[in-house]
C-alpha positions, 0 to 999 in steps of 0.5 A: 262538395268534394264527396259529390265531385268524387261521386260524379267522377267515380260514376264516370269511371264505372261507366267507362270501365263497363264500356271498355269491358275492363275488369275491376282489378285491372281498372284499379291497377291502372288507376294506381299507375296513372296517379303514381306516374303523375305524382312522380313527375311532380317529385322529379321536378322538385328534385331538379330544383333542389339540384339547382340549389333553388331552395325556395322554389324546390320547397314550393314544389315539394309542398305542391307535390304533397298537396296533390298527393293529399287531394288524390288520397282523398279522392281514392278514399271517397271512390272506394267507398262509393264503389264499396271496394276493398281497395288498399289504403290510399296512403300506400298509393304514393309510398316509396315514390322517390325516383331511382335517379335520386341519391339518398343525400338528395332524398334527405335534403328534400326532407330537410328543406321542408322541415326548415320551412316548417320550423320558421316559427320555431315550432311544428303544428299538427298540419306541418307534422302531417305534411312531414309524415306524408313526405316520409312515406313517399321518400321511404325514410326510416325513423332513424334517418328522419330523427337525424335530419330533424336534430340537425335542423332543429338543433342549431335553432335551439342552440341559438335560443339557449346561447341567447338566454345564457348571454342575457340574464338567466332569469325565470322568464328566459328559462320559461322561454326555453322550456316552451321552445323545447315543447314546441320543437319536440326535440328528443331529450338526448338532443336537448341535453347534448346541446345544453351540455355543449353550451355549458362546456363553452362557458366552462372553457371561458372560465377554466380553459388553459389550465386555469383554476376555478375560484369559489365565485366561478364555481358558484356561477357554474352551478347556477348555469347548470341549474338554469339549463337543467343539468346535474354534475353527472351530465357535465362530468365529461366536459369538466374532465376535458376542460379542468383535467389538465389543471388537475393533472398539473397539480398531481404532477407537482405533488408527486414530485420525483419520489411519489411521497405525498404528504397528507395535507397535499392529499387534502388539497387534491381532494378540495381541488377535485371538488372545485374543478367539478371532477367526479371521483372516477375521473379524478382517479383516472387523471391521477393514474395517468400521471402516476403511469407517466412517472412510473414509466420513467422508473420502468425505462431505467429498469428496462435499460438494466434488463437490456444490459444484463441480457446482453452480458454487460453486467458482472455475473454473481452466483450466491446462496439461496435466500432460503438456505437456512430452511435447507438447501442452497442455490449455489451450483444450480446455474441460477445466476444474477447480475450485480443487483442494478436491475433489482435496485431499479425495480424496487425504486419503481415499486417504492414509487407506486407505494409512496404515490398511493397508486398501489394501495392495501384494501380488504376484500371478502373471499368465499372460503368453504362457503364462509365469507372471510375478510382478506387483506390484498393490494390493488393498483390504480394503473400499471405499465402494461401498454407502456412496454412490450408484454414480453419485456415486462415478463422478462423483467419480472423473471430476471428480478425473480432470479436475482431474488433467488441468487442474492447473498444478502438474506435481508435484501433477498427477503425484501425482493420476495416481499415485493414480488406480488407488488411488482406483478401488479405494477407491471400489469402482469396477469395471474396466468402470466405470473404463474407461468414464470413461477412454474418455469423458474421453479421447475428449473430450480427443482430439476437442477437441485434434484439432479444434484441431490440425487447424484450424491444420495437420496432426497431426505428431509433436508432436501424436501424442506428446501424444495418446499420453501421454493414451492411456497415462495413461488406459490407453485401447485403441490401436484406440479412439484410432486411431479417434478420430484417424480420426474427427477427420480425416474430420470435418475434411474433412466440415466443409470440404465443409459450410462450402463449400456452406453459404457458397456458396463452391464455387469452384475454390480451395476445392474444390482445398483440400478435395481436397488436405486429403482427400488428405493425410489419406487421407480418401475423399470418398465412402466416408468423408465420404459426400458426395452425388453431386450435390455431388461433380459440382458440385465437379468442374464448378467445377474442370473450368471452372477447368482449361479457363480456366487452359489446363491442360486442352486438347483435346490434354492431358486428363491433368489430369482424371484426378486430379480424376475419381478424387478426386471419384468421377466416371467417365470417361463422366460426365466427358466428358458434363460436359465437353461440357455445360461447353463448351456452357454456356460458349460460349452464355453467353460469346457472348451476354455478348460481344455484350452487352459490345459493345452497351455499348461495353466492348470490352476486357471483350468481348475478355477474355470471348471469350478465355475462351470460345474455350478451351472452344470449342477443346475442342469447336467449337460454334455458338451459336444467337443469333437476337436478334443480327444478322449485322452485330453478329456480324461486328463482334464478329469484326472487333474480335477480329481487329483485336485479334489482328493488332495485333502483326503477321501472325497465327500459327497459334494466332491463326488457329485462334482466329479460325476458332473464333470464326467457328464459334461466332458463326455467320459464313459464310466469305465473310462473314468475308472481306468483313469482313476486307477 
């Protein structure tokens, strides 16, 4: 009959289309708009009733609206077949029909009231499921939103059923009823589990709430309840931790006491209590760690108080020998100072507590060593003070403890401090990178100060290197970094020598040679390592050059002495020749004028000494000094006195003759004039 009716109506519509000359596509669009507008009116009416909180009539209006949609969908489908149209699916006619004036909360409420109506008999049949599906399409609800509404509506119904079953005898019949309801309500497994766990949690609170300890009979009853609800221990582990955790915490707090020492029989008691309270190993460890951290915080607070007192200058200061002195070296005089030891005492108490309470435990791990797995003994900790104190304060506490370890005078105490270093890092919760940074900072300071002192009195020998290596091992510093610190100290040593030499205006041959010798011994390059400027290198070359000439080590026939200082001071051969000529010219000019000045002063002995020095320069490159203010008579007198002094011991030898010739050339005395003077 419905198909016949649809056929008749379709025929009328076709005739009407033809009479009005409306295109098929336009007619279909018009049909869709009319049908949707009528449906929208009905939906808006249902929404008004819902806003007026008339749930009963609103529910009827929604069902009436959905019935209208169903009838029209059937008509549209039949009409399409009768016309042989390829129209879109009829369901899409009413998709997303919810009015823009409807809030999302109203859309969800409309779905919820229909759902509750369908759940009156605690199940949803196929017809009801189809009705709900049609409403979901019309309201454009997502699967996620529908699931939440369904859980909120059906969940309480299932909860009530479970609570009633648990309150009565938990027999097979009740369990069967629950399973039937689960099937009919079609609740998601996660919702069923959550409600079951919640009901179980309520019973658990009645039994073990307020820190009560579960006895064996109660434990058995709870196991039966879990079985009845289809729950395993893993599913109720969180609720057990929540309800039974406080009782376990109190027991842990009692057995830890103030020192943390827990006898073996108490450990066995805690294990049995954990099992009876239904706590997982993980939850029990977490609860144990919480109490451990609480106790450790008290020790940590006392250590922090000592740290604050030390940093504020409240503790007496004491400098002692390095604990590794018998391996070579001493910390005395390095500026590594510690307080009276109260801080390290409190820190050791903290570490001892963590060990006694078995919060800090030894274990074995497998480590890959060159492709081979090797068993290694390590210590692990169940909790730490990180988060209880400022990280900066924790790092400073570790740093000051380390300083006390290096500066104490009692070797046994120092050894104990060092042995607990890694443990302290674990207790404080410091990361490996943070510990390494502290070690590198303090180790670098010790290295620099020790090397500075060692290089003041000499070089770095085996004894010094042994001491430095002990520091490296104690702080687990990288060898490469330590080598760089040694190199840095060596370079700084030479750099300081150069700076002091110029700053104090002590640039003479002796100090320059000392700098060169030190740099050579330490294998430090003055240019590439110390970065001495070119002008300073040439100044150093100049004073050594003049000293070599004056001392007679550098002569015209033997220039070998220049090679060494040229290489050390980075002076090229060409530049060395230029500087040598400049030195000859300068010394001949100043020396000749100085000799005349001494002559005028009657200081003949001093004049002779000056001339002997100057002639060594002149011997390298004969040079005539321009002396316009000096008369020929004075020049001749200078020559005569030098000649007389040279001939005192008898006839002149070849060297004396050469000096006389050089003097004539230098002061500018003609051959004939000098002969007259000699006569």
